C-alpha positions in Angstrom: -26.5 10.9 -15.3 -28.0 7.5 -16.2 -24.4 5.5 -15.6 -24.1 7.6 -12.2 -27.5 6.3 -11.1 -26.8 2.6 -12.1 -22.8 2.7 -10.4 -25.0 3.8 -7.2 -27.5 1.4 -7.5 -25.1 -1.4 -7.8 -22.8 0.0 -5.0 -26.0 0.0 -2.8 -27.0 -3.6 -3.5 -23.3 -4.8 -3.3 -23.1 -3.0 0.3 -26.1 -3.2 1.9 -25.3 -6.6 3.4 -22.4 -5.6 5.2 -22.5 -5.7 8.9 -20.2 -4.0 11.8 -19.6 -7.8 13.0 -17.8 -8.2 9.6 -15.9 -5.3 9.7 -14.5 -6.3 13.2 -14.0 -9.6 12.3 -11.6 -8.4 9.1 -9.2 -6.4 11.7 -9.0 -9.3 14.3 -5.9 -11.3 13.6 -4.0 -8.1 12.1 -0.6 -8.3 13.4 0.9 -5.3 15.8 4.4 -5.9 14.6 6.1 -6.5 11.3 5.8 -10.1 10.1 8.3 -11.3 7.4 7.6 -13.1 4.5 8.1 -17.2 3.5 12.0 -17.4 2.6 13.1 -16.7 -0.7 10.1 -14.3 -0.9 10.1 -10.1 -0.7 7.9 -8.1 1.5 6.6 -4.6 0.2 5.5 -2.3 2.9 4.1 1.3 1.1 1.8 3.9 2.3 0.0 7.0 0.8 0.2 9.9 3.1 -2.9 12.0 1.6 -3.9 15.4 2.5 -7.7 16.6 2.1 -7.0 20.0 2.3 -4.7 20.0 -0.7 -5.2 16.3 -2.2 -1.4 16.3 -1.9 0.0 12.8 -1.9 3.4 11.5 -0.8 4.2 7.7 -1.7 6.8 5.7 -0.2 7.7 1.7 0.2 10.3 -0.3 1.6 11.5 -4.0 0.9 12.4 -6.4 3.1 13.4 -10.2 3.1 12.3 -12.9 5.4 15.1 -12.0 8.0 14.1 -8.5 8.0 16.5 -7.0 6.2 15.7 -4.0 4.2 16.4 -4.2 0.4 15.5 -0.5 -0.7 13.3 2.0 -0.4 11.7 4.7 -2.4 9.9 8.1 -2.1 7.8 10.5 -4.2 5.7 12.7 -4.4 2.6 11.5 -6.3 -0.2 13.8 -8.4 -2.9 15.2 -6.4 -6.0 13.0 -6.0 -9.5 13.9 -4.6 -9.8 11.1 -1.9 -7.6 8.6 0.1 -8.6 5.6 -1.9 -7.7 6.9 -5.2 -4.3 7.9 -3.7 -3.8 4.7 -2.3 -4.5 3.2 -5.7 -2.2 5.5 -7.3 0.6 4.4 -5.0 0.0 1.0 -5.5 0.5 1.4 -9.4 3.7 3.2 -8.6 5.0 0.5 -6.2 3.9 -2.3 -8.4 5.5 -0.8 -11.6 8.9 -0.3 -9.6 8.7 -3.6 -8.2 8.3 -4.9 -11.7 10.8 -3.0 -13.4 13.4 -4.0 -10.6 12.7 -7.7 -11.5 11.0 -8.4 -8.4 8.8 -11.5 -9.4 7.4 -12.9 -6.0 6.2 -10.1 -3.5 3.9 -9.8 -0.4 2.6 -6.2 -0.4 1.7 -4.7 3.0 -0.8 -2.0 3.1 -2.6 -0.6 6.5 -5.6 0.2 4.2 -8.4 -1.9 4.8 -10.4 -0.1 2.1 -7.7 -0.7 -0.7 -7.2 -4.3 0.2 -10.9 -5.2 0.1 -11.3 -2.9 -3.4 -8.3 -5.6 -4.5 -10.4 -8.4 -3.4 -13.7 -7.6 -4.5 -13.7 -5.2 -7.5 -17.0 -5.1 -8.4 -17.7 -3.7 -5.2 -16.0 -0.4 -6.4 -17.4 0.7 -9.7 -15.9 4.2 -9.3 -12.6 2.9 -9.5 -12.9 0.1 -11.8 -10.1 1.6 -14.3 -7.8 1.9 -11.7 -8.5 -1.8 -10.5 -8.0 -2.9 -13.8 -4.7 -1.5 -13.8 -3.7 -3.0 -10.7 -4.8 -6.3 -12.0 -3.2 -6.0 -15.2 0.3 -5.0 -13.3 -0.4 -7.9 -10.8 -0.3 -10.4 -13.7 2.9 -9.7 -14.5 4.4 -11.3 -10.8 5.1 -14.8 -10.8 3.6 -14.5 -7.3 2.2 -11.7 -5.5 -0.2 -11.6 -2.3 -1.8 -9.0 -0.3 -1.6 -8.4 3.3 -3.6 -6.1 5.7 -1.0 -4.4 8.1 -1.7 -2.7 11.4 -0.8 1.1 11.5 1.9 0.1 13.5 3.6 -2.7 11.5 3.7 -0.6 8.6 4.9 2.5 10.5 8.2 2.4 8.6 6.7 3.0 5.3 4.2 5.7 6.8 6.7 7.7 8.2 8.9 8.0 4.9 5.7 8.8 3.3 4.6 11.4 5.9 8.2 12.9 5.1 7.3 14.0 1.7 4.8 16.2 2.5 6.2 17.0 6.3 9.6 17.9 4.8 9.3 19.3 1.3 10.9 16.1 0.1 9.5 16.2 -3.2 12.0 14.7 -5.3 11.3 11.2 -6.2 14.1 8.8 -5.3 15.1 5.1 -4.8 17.7 4.0 -2.2 19.5 0.6 -1.4 19.0 0.1 2.3 16.7 2.0 4.8 17.0 5.7 5.3 19.4 6.3 8.3 16.8 8.5 10.1 14.5 5.6 10.3 16.9 3.1 11.6 15.7 2.9 15.0 12.0 2.5 14.1 13.4 -0.4 11.9 15.2 -1.8 15.1 12.0 -1.5 17.6 10.2 -3.8 15.1 12.5 -6.7 15.6 13.8 -6.2 12.1 17.6 -6.0 10.8 18.8 -3.1 8.9 21.5 -3.3 6.1 22.9 0.1 5.1 
């Protein structure tokens, strides 16, 4: 009980200065369409589709190069989580482990979760998620270069659609594939990105 009160007090102290203007400023300048990484880098967009009624989580990620060409994508049903932020964090851990195992050393990670981005940038403000954030930091240290970016919902729609298919269509079997899924080629093309099958 004492620990919970201490964490609540710490959270209140750290967050009491945040204003609505500061939040608005954070969302300004977020591109509405997908933006490529620097040449020689890989960009990985991901999304965790969380259902609050059952705590189910569907996760997906997709990589593209500086030309917008799809490298690979993956989808999985993740273990149930009690809130959206922990679902995002577990999905990010899955993404980072996958990229590490695939020997991708330099990557830009795109997410449309401002809350997740904030937690990664200032983990001391999120004491409840301390263990998960430490795991994320540890895995990030294994990359040569890693950068996190906040995406708009529109610019992250490919990863969102793949992750939605897990729960919507009952696609619970984990998979990793080269190229993009055929049923999403039109979405990728409308973003101005080229697709490799």
